[in-house]
KEVEXKE-60426 format. One record per residue (C-alpha): residue in one letter; z, x, y. Coordinates in nm, 4 decimals. Each point is the difference from the previous one (the first is absolute). Example, Ala and Ser with C-alpha at 12.3 -4.5 7.8 and 13.67 -1.06 7.14 Angstrom:
REM residues 2
A | 0.7800 | 1.2300 | -0.4500
S | -0.0660 | 0.1370 | 0.3440
END
This chain:
REM residues 145
T | 5.9218 | -0.8353 | -4.9742
I | 0.1651 | 0.0915 | 0.3298
I | 0.0618 | 0.3511 | -0.1269
V | -0.3627 | 0.0345 | -0.1097
A | -0.1213 | -0.1232 | 0.3399
A | 0.2354 | 0.2390 | 0.1841
I | -0.1168 | 0.2921 | -0.2113
S | -0.3635 | -0.0940 | 0.0705
V | 0.0629 | -0.0188 | 0.3752
I | 0.1934 | 0.3275 | 0.0069
G | -0.2678 | 0.1644 | -0.2133
S | -0.2742 | -0.1247 | 0.2323
F | 0.1779 | 0.1302 | 0.3109
T | 0.0630 | 0.3339 | -0.1686
L | -0.3660 | 0.0310 | -0.0959
V | -0.1157 | -0.0831 | 0.3543
Y | 0.2453 | 0.2527 | 0.1455
L | -0.0976 | 0.2784 | -0.2404
N | -0.3687 | -0.0684 | 0.0615
S | 0.0581 | 0.0213 | 0.3753
V | 0.1832 | 0.3322 | -0.0366
K | -0.2818 | 0.1359 | -0.2157
E | -0.2677 | -0.1096 | 0.2491
T | 0.1897 | 0.1614 | 0.2875
S | 0.0339 | 0.3199 | -0.1980
N | -0.3714 | -0.0047 | -0.0860
R | -0.0948 | -0.0532 | 0.3669
K | 0.2173 | 0.2915 | 0.1094
Y | -0.1521 | 0.2188 | -0.2706
E | -0.3550 | -0.0908 | 0.1085
I | 0.0825 | 0.0750 | 0.3639
R | 0.1477 | 0.3380 | -0.0926
K | -0.2995 | 0.0746 | -0.2188
E | -0.2343 | -0.0737 | 0.2922
Q | 0.2138 | 0.2114 | 0.2359
L | -0.0191 | 0.2918 | -0.2401
S | -0.3668 | -0.0221 | -0.0911
K | -0.1397 | -0.0666 | 0.3478
F | 0.2314 | 0.1996 | 0.2225
Y | 0.2849 | 0.2129 | -0.1349
I | -0.1852 | 0.1807 | -0.2813
P | -0.3142 | 0.0714 | 0.2102
F | 0.2228 | 0.1246 | 0.2841
Y | 0.1940 | 0.2255 | -0.2370
Q | -0.3233 | 0.1366 | -0.1499
R | -0.1512 | 0.0762 | 0.3418
Y | 0.3238 | 0.1527 | 0.1203
C | 0.0162 | 0.2340 | -0.3002
A | -0.3722 | 0.0846 | 0.0241
G | 0.0475 | 0.0870 | 0.3684
L | 0.2690 | 0.2495 | -0.0989
F | 0.2581 | -0.1572 | 0.2265
P | 0.2501 | 0.0855 | 0.1359
Q | -0.1368 | 0.3566 | 0.0140
N | -0.3002 | -0.1280 | 0.1951
Q | 0.0154 | -0.2051 | 0.3163
L | -0.1936 | -0.3224 | 0.0452
S | -0.1098 | 0.1108 | 0.3470
A | -0.1603 | 0.3138 | -0.1472
M | -0.2199 | -0.2056 | -0.2322
S | -0.3429 | -0.1264 | 0.0906
S | -0.0240 | -0.3281 | 0.1850
E | -0.1615 | -0.1469 | -0.3128
A | 0.2983 | 0.1006 | -0.2164
R | 0.2403 | -0.1487 | 0.2543
A | -0.2110 | -0.3145 | 0.0137
R | 0.0347 | -0.0422 | -0.3775
F | 0.3795 | -0.0100 | 0.0343
F | -0.0251 | -0.2233 | 0.3046
N | -0.2321 | -0.2450 | -0.1767
L | 0.2093 | -0.0083 | -0.3172
I | 0.3131 | -0.0806 | 0.1981
T | -0.1695 | -0.2460 | 0.2365
Q | -0.1845 | -0.1934 | -0.2701
N | 0.3105 | -0.0293 | -0.2170
I | 0.2741 | -0.0512 | 0.2571
Y | 0.0728 | -0.3391 | -0.1560
L | 0.0974 | 0.1784 | -0.3227
M | 0.2409 | 0.2394 | 0.1671
E | 0.3728 | -0.0600 | -0.0016
P | 0.1591 | -0.1114 | 0.3303
L | 0.1309 | 0.3418 | 0.1058
S | -0.3348 | 0.1765 | -0.0313
Q | -0.1744 | -0.2985 | 0.1613
A | 0.2316 | 0.0381 | 0.2981
M | -0.1128 | 0.3618 | 0.0382
Y | -0.3687 | -0.0899 | 0.0050
S | -0.0315 | -0.0564 | 0.3763
D | 0.1269 | 0.3535 | 0.0718
F | -0.2463 | 0.1408 | -0.2537
Y | -0.2843 | -0.2030 | 0.1515
L | 0.0797 | 0.1193 | 0.3525
A | 0.0303 | 0.3642 | -0.1096
F | -0.3337 | -0.0269 | -0.1833
L | -0.1745 | -0.1393 | 0.3099
N | 0.1642 | 0.2549 | 0.2317
L | -0.1127 | 0.2882 | -0.2209
A | -0.3532 | -0.1390 | -0.0005
E | 0.0083 | -0.0122 | 0.3814
A | 0.1251 | 0.3602 | 0.0119
E | -0.2781 | 0.1148 | -0.2337
N | -0.2542 | -0.1756 | 0.2200
G | 0.1184 | 0.2140 | 0.2904
N | 0.1905 | -0.2620 | 0.1967
P | 0.2197 | 0.2051 | 0.2372
E | 0.2723 | -0.2687 | -0.0010
Y | 0.0662 | 0.0777 | -0.3661
P | 0.0998 | 0.3651 | -0.0577
Y | -0.1221 | 0.1018 | -0.3433
E | 0.3067 | 0.2004 | -0.1117
E | 0.2394 | -0.2767 | 0.1006
C | -0.2085 | -0.2718 | -0.1670
A | -0.0482 | 0.2055 | -0.3178
Q | 0.3726 | 0.0711 | -0.0263
K | 0.0861 | -0.3673 | 0.0538
M | -0.2543 | -0.1070 | -0.2642
D | 0.1464 | 0.2427 | -0.2521
E | 0.3594 | -0.1059 | 0.0688
I | -0.0803 | -0.3694 | -0.0311
F | -0.2108 | 0.0501 | -0.3121
E | 0.2776 | 0.2037 | -0.1609
D | 0.2594 | -0.2706 | 0.0750
L | -0.2338 | -0.2752 | -0.1190
S | -0.0822 | 0.1918 | -0.3185
K | 0.3679 | 0.0509 | -0.0813
T | 0.0623 | -0.3718 | 0.0423
I | -0.3030 | -0.0900 | -0.2115
F | 0.1191 | 0.2315 | -0.2783
I | 0.3479 | -0.1515 | 0.0004
E | -0.1591 | -0.3442 | -0.0338
Y | -0.2413 | 0.1287 | -0.2661
R | 0.2872 | 0.1311 | -0.2123
Q | 0.1930 | -0.3254 | 0.0389
I | -0.2991 | -0.2075 | -0.1107
L | -0.0618 | 0.2297 | -0.2976
K | 0.3640 | -0.0361 | -0.1052
K | -0.0193 | -0.3793 | 0.0270
C | -0.3085 | 0.0068 | -0.2229
H | 0.1705 | 0.2383 | -0.2444
L | -0.2709 | 0.2624 | 0.0542
P | 0.0456 | 0.3778 | 0.0209
V | 0.1117 | 0.1166 | 0.3437
P | -0.1423 | 0.3267 | 0.1432
L | 0.2499 | 0.2706 | 0.0874
K | -0.1408 | 0.0488 | 0.3511
END
């Protein structure tokens, strides 16, 4: 009877452990799924539709830039830590370019446009690295570029 009780206890602990591992795995999967569906895939689609990197973000209309800005701002909580850390530079460059376009003499347009493009390019590269990593973790096809 001691052996039966020991097997029952060990079996119970094993079941609890395996259930915990499965729940953790499911939570991670759901988080990755939300990251992909709400941020990374829409960003990738807009990036490709904007014909980047051949085009520059600063050369696009303010409405087109605002779509990128809003997507990133509204979904910052879904971004990985490295791209989140780059957000403040992107935000500042976006505001500075807006000031330059409004004719504020303290913000030279060429300088602000160049800074916006550099920061957006760096941020995009980081986002794509993260995007590929998440796709791999989900065992989904990874784009070549």
